[in-house]
C-alpha positions in Angstrom: 0.0 0.1 0.0 2.8 2.6 0.6 4.8 1.8 -2.6 1.3 2.5 -4.4 1.2 5.8 -2.5 4.7 7.1 -1.9 6.0 10.2 -3.7 9.5 9.1 -3.6 9.1 5.7 -4.9 10.4 4.4 -8.1 7.2 2.7 -9.1 5.2 6.1 -8.4 7.7 8.0 -10.6 7.9 5.8 -13.4 4.5 5.7 -13.9 4.0 9.1 -13.7 7.1 10.0 -16.0 6.0 7.7 -18.4 2.5 8.8 -19.5 2.2 12.0 -21.5 -0.5 14.9 -21.9 -1.8 15.0 -25.4 -3.4 18.6 -24.9 -0.5 20.4 -23.2 2.9 19.2 -22.9 4.4 17.4 -20.1 3.8 14.4 -18.2 1.7 13.4 -15.1 2.3 15.0 -12.2 3.4 13.3 -8.7 0.9 15.0 -6.9 -2.3 14.5 -9.3 -1.2 10.5 -9.2 -1.0 9.7 -6.1 -3.8 11.7 -5.1 -6.2 10.1 -8.0 -4.9 6.9 -6.8 -5.5 6.8 -3.1 -9.5 5.6 -3.3 -7.8 2.5 -4.9 -5.2 2.0 -2.4 -7.3 2.7 0.6 -10.3 0.5 -0.6 -7.8 -2.8 -1.1 -5.7 -1.7 2.3 -8.9 -1.5 4.8 -10.1 -4.9 3.0 -6.5 -6.3 3.3 -6.4 -4.9 7.2 -9.7 -6.6 8.0 -8.7 -9.9 6.6 -5.4 -9.8 8.2 -7.5 -8.9 11.6 -10.1 -12.1 11.1 -7.5 -14.6 9.9 -4.1 -13.3 10.9 -4.3 -14.7 14.8 -4.4 -18.1 14.5 -0.3 -18.9 14.9 1.3 -20.1 18.0 3.7 -18.2 20.3 7.1 -19.6 21.2 7.6 -20.4 25.1 10.4 -17.7 25.1 8.1 -15.0 22.9 8.1 -12.3 26.5 11.7 -12.6 27.1 12.8 -11.7 23.8 10.1 -9.1 23.8 11.7 -7.6 26.7 14.9 -8.1 26.1 14.9 -5.9 23.0 12.3 -3.4 23.4 13.6 0.2 24.3 11.3 3.3 23.8 14.3 5.4 23.0 14.4 4.1 19.6 11.3 5.9 18.7 13.4 9.0 18.0 14.8 7.6 15.0 11.7 8.3 13.4 12.8 12.0 13.2 15.1 11.8 10.3 12.5 9.5 8.5 10.1 12.1 8.9 13.1 14.5 7.6 13.7 12.3 4.5 10.3 12.1 3.3 9.6 16.4 4.0 12.9 16.5 1.5 11.7 14.2 -1.1 8.4 16.0 -1.2 10.0 19.6 -1.6 13.0 18.9 -3.7 11.4 15.6 -5.9 14.9 14.5 -5.5 15.1 10.4 -3.8 19.0 10.9 -3.7 19.0 14.3 -1.5 16.3 12.3 0.5 17.8 9.3 1.1 21.3 11.3 2.0 19.8 13.4 4.4 18.1 10.4 6.1 21.0 8.7 6.2 23.4 11.0 7.6 20.6 12.5 10.1 19.9 9.3 11.1 23.7 8.6 11.6 23.9 12.0 14.0 20.7 10.7 16.0 21.8 7.5 16.7 25.1 8.4 17.5 23.7 11.5 20.2 20.9 9.3 21.9 23.8 6.5 22.3 21.8 4.2 20.0 24.9 3.5 17.7 28.5 3.7 18.4 30.9 4.6 16.1 32.0 0.8 15.2 28.4 0.4 14.7 28.7 2.4 11.4 32.0 1.5 10.1 34.9 -0.9 11.6 37.1 -3.1 10.9 36.5 -7.1 12.6 39.5 -9.3 12.0 41.1 -7.6 9.0 37.4 -7.2 7.3 35.5 -4.0 6.8 32.0 -4.0 9.3 29.3 -1.8 10.2 26.0 -0.8 8.6 27.8 0.9 5.5 29.7 -1.7 4.6 27.0 -4.0 5.0 24.9 -1.9 3.0 26.6 -1.9 -0.2 27.7 -5.7 0.1 24.0 -6.2 0.9 23.2 -4.4 -2.7 25.3 -5.9 -4.9 22.5 -9.0 -5.5 20.2 -6.2 -6.4 22.2 -4.1 -8.6 23.3 -7.0 -10.3 19.7 -7.9 -10.6 19.0 -4.8 -12.3 21.7 -4.3 -14.6 20.7 -7.5 -15.8 16.7 -7.0 -16.3 17.5 -3.6 -17.7 20.0 -5.4 -20.2 17.2 -7.8 -21.3 15.2 -4.3 -21.8 17.8 -3.3 -24.1 17.9 -5.9 -26.2 14.2 -5.8 -26.8 14.1 -2.5 -27.6 17.0 -2.8 -30.0 15.4 -6.1 -32.0 12.4 -4.1 -32.2 10.1 -6.3 -30.0 8.8 -3.9 -28.3 7.5 -1.5 -31.4 5.8 -4.7 -32.8 4.1 -5.6 -29.4 3.0 -2.1 -29.4 1.7 -1.8 -33.1 0.2 -5.4 -32.8 -1.6 -4.3 -29.6 -3.3 -0.8 -30.9 -4.5 -2.4 -34.2 -6.6 -4.9 -32.2 -10.5 -4.9 -31.5 -9.5 -4.2 -27.4 -8.1 -0.5 -28.3 -11.4 0.8 -29.9 -13.0 1.6 -26.7 -11.6 2.7 -23.3 -12.6 -0.3 -21.3 -11.4 -2.4 -23.9 -7.9 -0.4 -23.7 -7.7 -0.9 -20.0 -8.1 -4.6 -20.5 -5.0 -4.5 -23.0 -3.0 -2.3 -20.3 -3.8 -4.7 -17.7 -2.7 -7.7 -19.5 0.1 -6.0 -20.8 1.7 -4.7 -17.8 1.0 -8.0 -15.8 2.8 -10.2 -18.9 5.7 -7.5 -18.7 6.2 -7.6 -15.1 6.1 -11.4 -14.9 8.6 -12.0 -17.6 11.0 -9.5 -15.8 10.6 -11.7 -12.6 8.5 -9.5 -10.5 11.0 -6.1 -11.3 8.1 -3.9 -11.3 10.7 -0.7 -12.1 11.8 -2.4 -15.2 8.7 -3.8 -16.3 6.6 -0.4 -15.9 9.7 1.5 -18.0 9.3 -0.9 -20.6 5.8 -1.2 -21.0 5.0 2.4 -19.8 5.8 3.6 -23.4 3.3 1.1 -24.8 0.9 2.2 -22.3 1.2 5.6 -22.8 0.3 5.3 -26.6 -2.6 3.0 -26.0 -3.9 5.7 -23.5 -3.7 8.5 -26.0 -5.6 6.3 -28.5 -8.7 6.4 -26.2 -8.3 9.9 -24.6 -7.7 8.1 -21.2 -6.1 11.1 -18.6 -2.3 10.7 -17.9 -3.7 10.0 -14.2 -5.6 7.3 -15.3 -3.1 5.7 -17.2 -0.2 6.2 -14.4 -3.0 4.5 -11.7 -3.4 1.6 -13.6 0.5 1.2 -14.8 1.3 1.0 -11.2 -1.6 -0.7 -9.6 -1.4 -3.8 -12.0 2.0 -4.1 -12.3 2.3 -4.2 -8.2 -0.6 -6.5 -7.9 -1.2 -10.2 -8.4 1.6 -11.3 -10.5 3.9 -10.4 -7.9 2.6 -13.1 -5.8 3.7 -15.9 -8.4 5.6 -18.4 -5.9 8.5 -18.9 -8.1 8.9 -16.2 -10.5 8.7 -13.1 -8.2 11.7 -11.5 -6.7 9.3 -10.4 -3.8 8.6 -13.7 -2.4 11.8 -14.8 -2.7 13.0 -11.9 -0.8 10.3 -12.4 1.8 11.0 -16.2 2.6 14.8 -15.4 3.1 13.8 -12.8 5.9 12.1 -15.9 7.6 15.2 -17.7 7.8 17.9 -17.5 10.8 15.8 -17.7 13.6 16.0 -20.8 16.3 12.9 -20.2 17.5 10.7 -20.8 14.5 10.6 -22.9 11.3 11.6 -20.4 7.9 8.6 -20.3 5.5 8.2 -21.6 2.0 7.7 -19.6 -0.9 4.0 -20.9 -1.5 3.4 -19.7 2.4 4.9 -16.3 1.6 2.9 -15.7 -1.3 -0.4 -17.0 -0.1 -0.1 -14.4 2.9 0.4 -11.4 0.3 -3.5 -10.2 0.4 -2.6 -6.7 -0.6 -1.5 -8.0 -3.9 -4.3 -9.7 -4.6 -7.3 -7.6 -3.3 -5.7 -4.8 -5.0 -5.9 -6.9 -8.3 -9.6 -7.1 -8.0 -10.5 -3.5 -6.8 -8.8 -2.6 -10.2 -10.3 -5.1 -12.3 -13.9 -3.8 -11.0 -12.7 -0.4 -11.6 -12.2 -1.3 -15.4 -15.2 -3.3 -15.6 -17.2 -0.8 -14.2 -15.6 2.6 -15.0 -14.9 3.4 -11.6 -12.7 6.5 -11.5 -12.0 6.8 -15.0 -11.6 9.9 -16.4 -10.5 11.4 -19.9 -8.5 14.3 -21.0 -9.9 17.1 -20.9 -9.0 21.0 -22.3 -5.8 21.7 -21.1 -4.9 18.5 -19.5 -8.0 18.8 -16.9 -9.3 15.3 -16.3 -12.9 15.0 -17.1 -15.4 12.1 -16.7 -16.3 11.6 -20.4 -14.7 11.2 -23.6 -13.8 13.5 -26.1 -16.8 12.3 -28.4 -19.5 13.3 -25.3 -17.2 16.7 -25.1 -17.6 17.7 -28.6 -21.3 17.0 -28.1 -21.7 19.2 -24.9 -19.7 22.1 -26.3 -22.3 22.4 -29.5 -25.0 21.9 -27.1 -23.9 25.2 -25.7 -23.7 27.1 -28.6 -20.4 26.2 -29.6 -19.2 24.9 -32.8 -16.1 21.8 -32.1 -14.3 21.9 -29.4 -12.9 24.5 -27.3 -9.7 26.6 -28.1 -7.5 26.1 -25.5 
């Protein structure tokens, strides 16, 4: 849910930055995308919360659970929310994720040292001749992700160079689905879902790849960039991310359950079955596509309106104007 709504999320930025206006220059604004997609995320999040509340309490508590809690609790750690708030404020003000992360790391380090939650050795040190500390661990921990992203974007470059994406775009645009708004949105749903599946759930790469296609499909039927952006982000982060053996998120989730001596690690299928939000978000967006809930078209000067261009022309004719209004 946070990934759908965060203005500094890579998926939010990519989904907005790939959808162009047709009646003015520029791409969809981040603020407008987040505001218009709130209703989908809120409904899906509320349903998910309710389901977790009902079905999430059937586990067993370890015998030493209370001891583990007492040993690790420390109310002073709440001060570490200060650098998080500062990071979000910088991200929203400057729209620069690198500035925001830099501020978060520096302020977080200073806050941790000042409140004695960190020692200098926790930041960077040498243990038995090997670099240690969270800076070193952070760099080494990201190398696997960096390699994965480089590989995925390499695949994307090959597909672009071979003209595969151009052929896919033309075949979708020439299909019967793209004649009407609902059909175009179904084509968008299938397209971004299949692309995300191919890229193993790496949504940033799949959205960058298919976002150009989605942009052309949406323009054809006059859909507003906000609507195109919301469907791109939403379907990329929904049901395709829970495929047990193809989603990088399921693998990461399973790895995070390992290393505890008081509980068995979870299987891939168990992690997948617990990703309720992804399932519910898909159903909410599918309902939106079928019923038209939240569907907006691009009106004069790029403003969102509730009816397509043909109806806009009719309304202006009925008001005594000939043809659509000039800018």
